[in-house]
DRENDO-1510 file (C-alpha; in Angstrom, 1 decimal, always signed):
<recs>
REC; n; res; u; v; w
REC; 1; MET; +94.1; +24.0; -70.8 .
REC; 2; THR; +93.2; +27.5; -71.9 .
REC; 3; ILE; +91.7; +27.8; -75.3 .
REC; 4; THR; +90.5; +30.9; -77.2 .
REC; 5; ILE; +87.6; +31.4; -79.6 .
REC; 6; ASP; +90.0; +31.5; -82.5 .
REC; 7; GLU; +91.5; +28.2; -81.5 .
REC; 8; LEU; +88.1; +26.7; -81.3 .
REC; 9; VAL; +87.2; +27.9; -84.7 .
REC; 10; ASP; +90.5; +26.5; -86.0 .
REC; 11; LEU; +89.7; +23.1; -84.5 .
REC; 12; TYR; +86.3; +23.0; -86.2 .
REC; 13; ARG; +87.8; +24.2; -89.5 .
REC; 14; GLY; +90.6; +21.7; -89.3 .
REC; 15; GLU; +91.3; +18.3; -90.8 .
REC; 16; SER; +90.1; +16.3; -87.8 .
REC; 17; ALA; +86.7; +18.0; -88.0 .
REC; 18; ARG; +86.3; +17.0; -91.6 .
REC; 19; THR; +86.6; +13.3; -90.9 .
REC; 20; ARG; +83.5; +11.1; -90.2 .
REC; 21; TYR; +82.0; +11.5; -86.8 .
REC; 22; ASP; +79.8; +8.5; -87.3 .
REC; 23; GLU; +78.2; +6.7; -90.3 .
REC; 24; SER; +76.7; +9.8; -91.9 .
REC; 25; VAL; +78.3; +13.1; -90.8 .
REC; 26; THR; +81.6; +14.7; -90.0 .
REC; 27; GLU; +82.4; +16.3; -86.7 .
REC; 28; HIS; +82.0; +19.7; -88.2 .
REC; 29; GLU; +78.5; +18.8; -89.6 .
REC; 30; HIS; +77.6; +17.1; -86.3 .
REC; 31; ALA; +78.4; +20.2; -84.3 .
REC; 32; LEU; +76.6; +22.6; -86.6 .
REC; 33; GLN; +73.5; +20.4; -86.6 .
REC; 34; ALA; +73.4; +20.1; -82.8 .
REC; 35; ALA; +73.7; +23.9; -82.5 .
REC; 36; ALA; +70.8; +24.4; -85.0 .
REC; 37; LEU; +68.6; +21.8; -83.2 .
REC; 38; ALA; +69.3; +23.5; -79.9 .
REC; 39; ASP; +68.6; +27.0; -81.3 .
REC; 40; GLY; +65.5; +25.8; -83.1 .
REC; 41; GLN; +64.1; +24.4; -79.8 .
REC; 42; GLY; +64.5; +27.8; -78.1 .
REC; 43; ALA; +67.5; +26.8; -75.9 .
REC; 44; GLY; +69.3; +29.6; -74.2 .
REC; 45; ASP; +72.6; +30.9; -75.6 .
REC; 46; GLU; +74.8; +28.9; -73.3 .
REC; 47; LEU; +73.1; +25.6; -74.2 .
REC; 48; VAL; +73.2; +26.4; -77.9 .
REC; 49; ALA; +77.0; +26.9; -77.5 .
REC; 50; ALA; +77.3; +23.7; -75.4 .
REC; 51; ALA; +75.4; +21.9; -78.3 .
REC; 52; LEU; +77.9; +23.4; -80.8 .
REC; 53; LEU; +81.0; +22.5; -78.9 .
REC; 54; HIS; +79.9; +19.4; -77.0 .
REC; 55; ASP; +82.3; +17.1; -78.8 .
REC; 56; VAL; +85.3; +19.5; -79.0 .
REC; 57; GLY; +87.1; +17.0; -76.7 .
REC; 58; HIS; +87.2; +14.6; -79.7 .
REC; 59; LEU; +89.1; +17.3; -81.7 .
REC; 60; LEU; +91.5; +18.1; -78.8 .
REC; 61; LEU; +92.3; +14.5; -78.2 .
REC; 62; ARG; +92.3; +13.5; -81.9 .
REC; 63; ASP; +90.6; +10.3; -80.8 .
REC; 64; HIS; +88.4; +9.4; -83.8 .
REC; 65; ARG; +88.7; +5.9; -85.0 .
REC; 66; PRO; +87.0; +4.1; -87.9 .
REC; 67; ILE; +83.5; +2.9; -87.1 .
REC; 68; ASP; +84.6; -0.8; -87.6 .
REC; 69; ASP; +87.6; -0.6; -85.3 .
REC; 70; ASP; +87.3; -2.1; -81.9 .
REC; 71; LEU; +86.8; +0.5; -79.1 .
REC; 72; ASP; +88.5; -0.6; -76.0 .
REC; 73; VAL; +89.3; +2.5; -74.1 .
REC; 74; ASP; +87.3; +5.7; -73.3 .
REC; 75; LEU; +89.6; +8.8; -73.5 .
REC; 76; ARG; +86.8; +10.9; -71.8 .
REC; 77; HIS; +86.3; +13.4; -74.6 .
REC; 78; GLU; +83.5; +15.0; -72.5 .
REC; 79; GLN; +85.9; +15.7; -69.7 .
REC; 80; ALA; +88.6; +17.0; -72.0 .
REC; 81; GLY; +86.1; +19.3; -73.8 .
REC; 82; ALA; +84.6; +20.7; -70.7 .
REC; 83; ASP; +87.9; +21.3; -69.1 .
REC; 84; ALA; +88.9; +23.4; -72.1 .
REC; 85; LEU; +85.5; +25.3; -72.2 .
REC; 86; ASP; +85.2; +26.0; -68.6 .
REC; 87; GLU; +87.6; +28.8; -68.3 .
REC; 88; LEU; +86.5; +30.5; -71.5 .
REC; 89; PHE; +82.7; +30.1; -71.0 .
REC; 90; GLY; +82.0; +29.0; -67.4 .
REC; 91; PRO; +79.9; +26.2; -66.1 .
REC; 92; ASP; +76.6; +27.0; -68.0 .
REC; 93; VAL; +78.4; +25.9; -71.3 .
REC; 94; ALA; +81.0; +23.5; -69.8 .
REC; 95; GLU; +78.9; +21.3; -67.5 .
REC; 96; PRO; +76.4; +20.1; -70.0 .
REC; 97; VAL; +79.4; +19.2; -72.2 .
REC; 98; ARG; +80.9; +17.4; -69.2 .
REC; 99; LEU; +77.7; +15.5; -68.6 .
REC; 100; HIS; +76.5; +14.6; -72.1 .
REC; 101; VAL; +78.0; +11.1; -72.0 .
REC; 102; ALA; +76.5; +10.5; -68.6 .
REC; 103; ALA; +73.2; +11.8; -70.0 .
REC; 104; LYS; +73.4; +9.0; -72.6 .
REC; 105; ARG; +73.9; +6.4; -69.9 .
REC; 106; TYR; +71.1; +8.0; -67.9 .
REC; 107; LEU; +68.6; +8.0; -70.8 .
REC; 108; CYS; +69.3; +4.4; -71.5 .
REC; 109; ALA; +68.5; +3.6; -67.9 .
REC; 110; VAL; +65.3; +5.7; -67.6 .
REC; 111; GLU; +63.8; +5.3; -71.2 .
REC; 112; PRO; +63.6; +1.7; -72.2 .
REC; 113; ASP; +63.5; +2.5; -75.9 .
REC; 114; TYR; +66.3; +5.2; -75.9 .
REC; 115; HIS; +69.0; +2.5; -76.5 .
REC; 116; ASP; +67.3; +1.4; -79.6 .
REC; 117; ARG; +67.4; +4.9; -81.1 .
REC; 118; LEU; +71.2; +5.3; -80.6 .
REC; 119; SER; +73.3; +5.3; -83.7 .
REC; 120; PRO; +75.7; +2.4; -84.1 .
REC; 121; ALA; +78.6; +4.7; -83.1 .
REC; 122; SER; +76.9; +5.6; -79.9 .
REC; 123; VAL; +76.1; +2.1; -79.1 .
REC; 124; ARG; +79.7; +1.2; -79.7 .
REC; 125; SER; +81.0; +3.8; -77.3 .
REC; 126; LEU; +78.3; +3.2; -74.6 .
REC; 127; ALA; +80.0; +0.0; -73.4 .
REC; 128; VAL; +83.4; +1.6; -72.7 .
REC; 129; GLN; +81.7; +4.8; -71.2 .
REC; 130; GLY; +80.2; +2.7; -68.3 .
REC; 131; GLY; +77.1; +1.2; -69.9 .
REC; 132; VAL; +73.6; +1.8; -68.6 .
REC; 133; MET; +73.4; +3.7; -65.3 .
REC; 134; SER; +72.6; +1.9; -62.1 .
REC; 135; PRO; +69.7; +3.2; -59.9 .
REC; 136; ASP; +72.2; +4.9; -57.6 .
REC; 137; GLU; +73.8; +6.6; -60.6 .
REC; 138; VAL; +70.5; +7.7; -61.9 .
REC; 139; ALA; +69.6; +9.3; -58.6 .
REC; 140; ALA; +73.0; +11.1; -58.4 .
REC; 141; PHE; +72.8; +12.3; -62.0 .
REC; 142; GLU; +69.2; +13.7; -61.4 .
REC; 143; ALA; +70.4; +15.6; -58.4 .
REC; 144; GLY; +73.1; +17.5; -60.4 .
REC; 145; ASP; +72.7; +21.1; -61.3 .
REC; 146; HIS; +73.1; +20.7; -65.0 .
REC; 147; ALA; +71.3; +17.3; -65.6 .
REC; 148; ASP; +68.3; +18.8; -67.5 .
REC; 149; GLY; +70.7; +20.7; -69.9 .
REC; 150; ALA; +72.8; +17.7; -70.4 .
REC; 151; VAL; +69.7; +15.5; -71.2 .
REC; 152; ARG; +68.5; +18.2; -73.7 .
REC; 153; LEU; +72.0; +18.3; -75.2 .
REC; 154; ARG; +72.2; +14.5; -75.4 .
REC; 155; ARG; +69.0; +14.4; -77.5 .
REC; 156; TRP; +70.3; +17.0; -79.9 .
REC; 157; ASP; +73.6; +15.0; -80.1 .
REC; 158; GLU; +71.7; +11.9; -81.3 .
REC; 159; GLU; +69.5; +13.8; -83.7 .
REC; 160; ALA; +72.5; +15.7; -85.2 .
REC; 161; LYS; +73.5; +12.9; -87.6 .
REC; 162; VAL; +71.7; +13.7; -90.8 .
REC; 163; ALA; +73.7; +13.7; -94.0 .
REC; 164; GLY; +73.3; +16.7; -96.1 .
REC; 165; LEU; +71.2; +18.7; -93.7 .
REC; 166; ASP; +71.1; +22.5; -94.4 .
REC; 167; VAL; +72.1; +24.4; -91.2 .
REC; 168; PRO; +73.8; +27.7; -90.6 .
REC; 169; PRO; +77.6; +27.7; -91.1 .
REC; 170; LEU; +80.1; +28.0; -88.3 .
REC; 171; ASP; +80.5; +31.7; -88.8 .
REC; 172; HIS; +76.9; +32.2; -87.9 .
REC; 173; TRP; +77.6; +31.1; -84.3 .
REC; 174; LEU; +80.8; +33.2; -83.8 .
REC; 175; PRO; +79.0; +36.3; -82.4 .
REC; 176; LEU; +77.2; +34.0; -79.9 .
REC; 177; LEU; +80.5; +32.5; -78.8 .
REC; 178; ARG; +82.3; +35.8; -78.6 .
REC; 179; ARG; +79.4; +37.3; -76.5 .
REC; 180; LEU; +79.5; +34.3; -74.1 .
REC; 181; ALA; +83.3; +34.3; -73.6 .
REC; 182; ASN; +84.6; +35.6; -70.3 .
</recs>
């Protein structure tokens, strides 16, 4: 799938992005908070863009369901998002997006208290996303080229769920996205 900057912006300004992402924020708010966290921690431009766009797969797939619904299938939003972003931005943006769910599984395996810090929505999705990584999966993940960026992204993902947080608007990030686009 080929996507343009304008199409990405339309997704984040659209109806789906205005629905609840989890208990406290919309997909739009979640994206802006993740980007602001990445930028505030001095991440490079590609990782800031990945933080902003990490859940674009949810918007492409229109897969949001109410928090109290049973979640019985994983539509692999991380794969759909990364596939859409790869051609436009390349692997330094797309691969952390592709790996951010694996990073959640990884962190649950290597940090005993990480699971306890997950939001209810993240706990709910963990089971259908493969659960906690096995030791072999941990080793394979750690050997990957974008594992560090994916772990950083995952931490911002969990932190970016604060109702009413004041962060820069979507238009603030457009010059960065246009600069990074191939």
